[in-house]
N, C-alpha and C positions, 0 to 999 in steps of 0.2 A: 505493500500499499506505501500512497505519495508519504511524503513528509508535511504535503501541504493539504490532503485531505482534511477533510470536513470532522469534526467531533466536539469533545469536551474543552480541547485547549484551543480550541478559534469560536468560541463561544459568541455569540455580538459583544457580549464588553466582560468586562473582569470582574471575579468575586471582590477585588481593593474598592472596586468603582460602590460596585451593591453596601460595601461597609462604610463606604466614608458618605453617602448616600444617608444611609441609616442613621448614619451619627450625626447629622447635618442639621436634624428635625424642623427643614423646610426655612436653613435662618440664608438666603439668598449670594451674600460673601463666600459661605461654605459651601456652598451648592456649585460656585462658580470656579471655586478651587478645585471640587471634586472633578467638574467637567474638565478643565483644564490637566489636570492628572492623568484622566483616562483617556483625553486624544494624544498626551505624550506618547502614554504607554500603544496605544494602537496605531500611531503610528511607527514608533517602530517596532512593529508588528508587521505592519504592511509593509515599508524599504526594507526589510526582510525578506520578505516573500517574494519583491521585486528581485533582489537581487540575487535571490536564489535562480526564478524563473529567469531570467539573465544568463546567469550563469551559464542553465543548460541552452538559451536557445542558441540558433547561428544563420546565419547571413539573413535571407529575408524575413524569415519571420522574426527578428534581433529587429530589421528596420522597422517591420511593424511595428510592434512594440514598442518601441520610440518614438513612433510619431502616434499612436494611442496615446500615448504618457505627455508629449507636449498640447493635442490638442484638448487633452482630460484641464490641462495644468490652465489653458486659453478659458475654457467653458468654467472651471470655477473662480478664476476670479474675475471676471464677469460679471455669473451668477453670486460671486460677495460682495461684487460692486449695488450689481442691483437691490439687494440685500440691504446694502448699507443707506443709497434713497430711502427703502421702503421704512424703515427703520426711522430716518432723517425726519420722513414726513407724519410719522404718527406721532411721532412727540412732539415738534416743532409747530405743525402745519396740521391738527387733526380734525381742522373742516377740507381739506383739499383733499381728504382721502373718500 
């Protein structure tokens, strides 16, 4: 079975995140810290999986993955900008929505 196979070690969120959220008791700054910590953990997992996959690919497949990564980067930057504008509008111009 592949090391990238889905299993308990690939659960959507880590146990640490669950514990952190449980202790946070809906206190916004603590919840935001839990989310930030989980983001860093998941980012490390994603980067490790990406490096593993890239090291196994050759030629055209490697080029295709690089292109997909570039397109994903452009998409996420654009989407983030849209969310920032939406948030700004919601906070500062509530009647504009």
